[in-house]
N, C-alpha and C positions, 0 to 999 in steps of 0.2 A: 721671672728669672733674669738676673743681670746678664748683660752681654759678656761673653768670654774675652780674654785678652788675645787668644789665638784659637783658631779652629784648624785641626788637622784632618786631612782626607786620605783615605786609601786611594789607590790609583785604578787598577783594572777591576771592572765590575762596579765601580763607584763613580769615578769621573768619566772613564771611557771604556768601551768594550770592543770586542772583535766583530767585524762585519761577517755576517753569515755564520761561520763556525771555524774553529781551529782546524778541524778535519778537512773542511773545504779548502782552506788555504794550503794545507799540506798536499792535498790531492792535486790542486792546480799547479803547484810548483813541481811536484813529482812528475807530472805529465811531461814537463819540459825536459826531463832526464830519462824519458822512455819508460816510466813506471806508472802503471794504471792501478789505482787502488780505490776502494769505496770510501767516500767521504764520511758517511755515518760511522762506519767501522773504525776509521782512523780517529774520528772524534772521540768515540768511546775509549779507544786504546790510549789516546793521548791523556785523557783525564785520569785513567787508571795509572798510567806511568807517572804522571805528575803527583798523584797522591802517594805513590810508593817512594818517591825520591826523598833524599835527605833535605833538610832546610837549605835554602840558597844563602849560605853564610859561611865564611871561612875565617874563623877567629884567630888562627895561627898564621895566616898568610900576610906578608907585607903588602902594602897597597898596590905596588907596581905589578904584583902577580894576580890581582883580583880579576881584571878583564879576561885573562886567559882561563882562569878557573870558572868564571861565568860561562864562557863559551863551551868548555868541556862539560859543565853541568847540563846545559841545554842539549848538547849533542848526545849525551847519554839518554836523555828523555826522548829525543827524536828517534834514536836507534831502537829504544825499547818500544816506542809507539808502533814502528813498522814490524818489529818482532811480534808484538801482541796481535796486530792485524793480519799477520801471515804474509806480509809483502816484502820483508827485508831481503829475501833471496832474489828479488828482481833487480837489486842494486849490485854492482861490483863495489869493492871497498873504495876505489877512487871515485866512482860515480856518487856514492853516498856522501863522501867528503865534500865533493863539489856541490851536491844538492844542499847539504846542510849549510855550507857557506852562503849560498844564495838565500836560503830560508832565514838565516840569522840576520842578514842584512835587510831582508824584506820587512821583518818585524821591527826594524829600527826606524822605519819611515812612516809616513801618514797613511799609506795605502790600506793596511789591514784594519785600521782603527776607526771608530766613530765616537764623538763626544755625545753623551746623553743630553737630550733637549733641556732637561731641568737644571743642568749644571750651570749654564751661562747666567741665568737670572739670579741663581743662588750666590755665585761668586761675586757678581756685581753688587748685590745687596749688602753682603758683609764687607766687601772692600769699601763701599761707600760709607759704611758706618765706622770705618777706621779700625776694623778688626783684622789682625794679621792672619794670613793663611799659610798653611804648610802641608806637606805631603809626608805620610809615613807609609812605606810600601815594602813588600817583599819582592819587588821588581829588581831587575839588574840595571847596570849603568846605562843601558839604552834608553832609560826613562828620560834622560835629558834631551836627546834629539827628538824623541817622541813628543814630549811636552812642547818643545819649540815648534815642531811641524804642525801640531794641532792648535796652536795659538793659546795654549794654557799657561806657558811658562811665566808670563808677566804677572800673573795673579799671586804667585807663591814666593814668599821670602825665605823659605827653607824647604829642602827636599832631603828626606832621611830614608835610606834604603838599606836593606839587610846586608848585602855583600860588603858595604862600606863600614857598617857598624860591627860586623862579626857575629850578629845574632839576628834571628828572624822573629817577627810577630808570631805568637803572643808574648815573647820574652820582654820583660820590663826594660831591659837595656835599650831596646829600640826606642821606646817611648821616652825614656830618660834622656837619651841623646837628642831627640827632637826638641824636648823641652829646654835643654841647655842651649841649643842653637837659637831658640826664640827668647831665651832669658825669662822663662815663664815658670810659675809654680803649677803643679798638677791640677789643683783645684780651680785654676784660672783658664783651663783649656778643655775644649771639646774634641772628640775624635769621631768622625763619621766613616763608616765602612760597611761592606756587604757581608762580611764573614762574622758569624756570631763568635766563633772560637778565637779568631785572630784579632778582630777589631773590638768587639764588645767585651769579651772576657779579658783580653790583653789590656785594653784601656782601663777597665775597672781595676784590675790588679795594680796598675801603675798610678792610680789615683785620678785619672781623667774622667770627665763626663762622656760616656759613650752614646752614640746615636746609631742605631742599627738601621741600615738602608736595605730593605728587602725588595730587591728588584725582581721583576718577573723573569723566569728563566728563558 
């Protein structure tokens, strides 16, 4: 198989993951606001709330409104997480608002994340072969400081995220936008990701070569 012109990567679950668990991060920050909740229960509640949420995409919104909409989208998930876990009543309205502000900023930095060990040699290998690298993700705009803080940003010549496109994977528009940024035809591109629906099916439908990265849970 010939080398591709560009390789796109998903972000969370492919390039980097959450240390411990989301539920543990929620618990640790909630304790600072006087709320004691079970990390496992929070983790289960988070993923249920995340699956129930609408796509992180705002097709009708002007670009200047997108950051606020991202914030509201995640705040709704956090609130639903504590509702599902039975712990929301431990917060006052103001305390929850303060907690979520801290939580949102926490996930913007390097502290909650780790880069998978196999990522560095893979990125080095393809960069050294002259293959362009990009990201296609349903992450929000915090991905830019996260990539910077983890040392990943220099590898990627394009970052395509659903809130900026107005559509989320597996929608073809996300992949088409990324290809246009790289000035690349679909058959010249690979896409690597951990989600069969979003990454494999999405890439296939858009004409890219998908590679399913099945990481251990």
